[in-house]
C-alpha positions in Angstrom: -5.0 12.9 -0.3 -7.7 14.6 -2.0 -10.0 14.3 1.1 -6.8 16.4 2.7 -6.7 19.1 0.4 -10.9 19.4 0.5 -10.4 19.7 4.5 -7.9 22.3 4.2 -9.6 24.4 1.6 -12.6 24.1 4.2 -10.8 25.4 7.1 -9.2 27.9 5.5 -12.7 29.1 3.9 -14.3 28.6 7.5 -11.1 30.3 9.4 -9.9 27.8 11.2 -6.3 27.9 11.9 -4.6 24.0 12.9 -7.8 22.7 11.9 -8.2 18.7 11.8 -7.0 17.0 8.7 -9.0 13.5 7.9 -7.3 11.5 5.9 -7.6 8.1 4.0 -3.9 6.1 3.5 -4.7 2.8 1.5 -2.7 -0.3 1.8 -1.2 -1.3 -1.3 0.2 -4.5 -0.9 -3.0 -6.4 -1.2 -4.3 -9.0 -1.7 -2.1 -11.3 0.7 -3.1 -15.0 1.3 -3.5 -16.0 4.9 -2.2 -19.3 4.7 -3.4 -21.9 7.8 -1.8 -21.6 10.8 0.6 -19.1 10.1 0.5 -14.7 10.0 0.9 -12.3 7.6 2.1 -8.6 7.8 0.6 -5.7 5.5 1.7 -2.9 5.5 0.9 1.2 4.5 3.1 4.4 3.9 1.8 7.6 6.2 3.6 10.3 4.1 2.0 13.1 6.7 3.1 13.8 9.5 -0.6 14.4 11.9 -0.7 14.4 15.7 -3.5 11.8 15.7 -6.9 12.4 17.2 -8.9 9.4 15.7 -8.0 6.5 13.7 -10.5 4.1 12.0 -9.7 0.7 10.5 -11.0 -0.8 7.4 -10.5 -4.4 6.2 -12.1 -6.9 3.5 -11.1 -10.2 3.9 -12.3 -13.6 2.8 -11.8 -16.1 5.1 -13.7 -19.8 5.6 -13.9 -19.8 9.1 -13.6 -15.9 11.3 -13.1 -17.5 14.0 -9.6 -18.6 13.2 -8.3 -14.7 13.3 -6.7 -12.7 15.5 -6.5 -9.2 13.5 -4.1 -6.3 14.9 -2.9 -3.0 13.4 0.9 -1.8 14.8 1.7 1.9 14.9 4.8 3.4 13.2 5.6 4.0 17.7 5.1 0.1 18.1 1.7 0.3 19.6 -0.2 -2.3 19.0 -3.8 -2.7 18.9 -6.2 -5.9 19.4 -9.1 -5.5 17.0 -10.1 -8.9 16.8 -9.8 -12.6 18.2 -11.2 -15.2 17.3 -14.7 -13.2 16.6 -17.2 -14.7 14.3 -18.1 -18.5 15.2 -18.1 -20.8 12.0 -19.2 -17.7 9.9 -16.7 -16.2 7.3 -15.6 -12.8 5.6 -15.2 -9.4 6.6 -16.8 -7.3 3.7 -15.8 -3.7 4.1 -15.6 -4.1 8.1 -14.8 -0.8 9.5 -13.3 -0.9 13.6 -14.4 2.5 15.1 -13.9 3.2 18.9 -17.6 4.8 18.4 -19.6 2.5 16.9 -22.3 1.0 19.0 -21.4 -2.4 18.4 -18.8 -4.3 19.7 -17.0 -7.0 17.1 -17.1 -9.6 19.7 -21.2 -9.6 19.6 -21.5 -9.1 16.0 -22.2 -11.7 13.5 -19.9 -13.1 10.5 -20.2 -12.0 7.7 -19.3 -9.0 9.1 -20.2 -5.4 7.5 -20.6 -2.1 8.4 -19.1 -0.7 11.8 -17.3 -2.3 14.8 -16.1 -1.3 17.9 -12.6 -3.3 18.0 -11.7 -5.4 21.2 -9.0 -2.8 22.0 -8.7 0.5 21.7 -8.0 2.8 19.1 -8.0 5.7 20.7 -4.5 4.6 22.4 -2.9 6.1 18.9 -4.8 9.4 19.8 -1.1 11.9 19.9 0.7 9.6 18.1 2.1 11.0 14.7 0.6 9.1 12.0 3.7 9.9 10.0 5.4 6.2 9.3 4.9 2.8 8.2 1.4 0.8 9.3 1.0 -2.8 9.6 -1.9 -5.0 9.9 -1.2 -8.2 11.1 -3.4 -10.7 10.6 -3.1 -14.4 12.4 -4.6 -18.0 11.3 -4.3 -20.3 14.9 -6.6 -23.0 13.4 -6.9 -25.1 10.3 -7.8 -26.1 8.0 -9.2 -23.0 6.8 -7.3 -20.3 4.6 -8.1 -17.0 3.1 -7.5 -13.6 1.2 -6.9 -10.2 2.5 -8.4 -8.4 -0.1 -8.1 -4.6 0.7 -7.2 -2.2 4.1 -6.9 1.4 5.0 -6.5 3.9 7.6 -8.9 6.5 8.3 -7.0 9.0 10.2 -7.9 12.5 11.8 -5.2 14.3 12.9 -4.1 18.0 13.7 -0.6 18.8 11.3 2.5 18.4 12.7 5.4 21.1 12.2 8.9 18.7 11.7 11.9 20.7 12.6 14.7 20.2 9.2 17.4 18.7 10.5 19.5 20.4 8.1 18.2 23.8 9.7 19.3 22.2 13.0 22.8 21.5 11.9 23.6 24.7 10.9 21.8 26.2 13.9 24.0 24.3 15.9 27.1 25.0 14.1 26.5 28.8 14.6 26.1 28.7 17.6 29.4 27.5 18.6 30.9 29.7 16.5 
């Protein structure tokens, strides 16, 4: 929340109204073991209503054979974005790896251990315009044996504009008043 407050203070100081806010949201349900031939889901909650203009995903995981893994991001609206599938050959680990549409290098040509910023296989820009509010899911599938791993951490960097959400109680009161 600190980065959101700093962005807002900066916007107010510069006289910018409806400025985009950059906020980092971190999953709290990690670490999670990634068993062989199975799928795990890790979630994080975004409590702010933001019209998304950019999303980046940061993750750290250990796995002894990265090309066993398929990694996807699922938005609260049900949009599924492929971050990577079967990349990395016989290398291991994603260490503070950032998926960003603006990255110079695609994850498919990167080499494990993946450290740095990479363009995902799918487009994170498919999330632009959606409200960030809700439960986000990182889905990791290990589709080959006999290697296992651990999802250690992940987060979302969301840039967006504050969205005004109507108060349902006010809407009910307005509707009742208009019927009188």
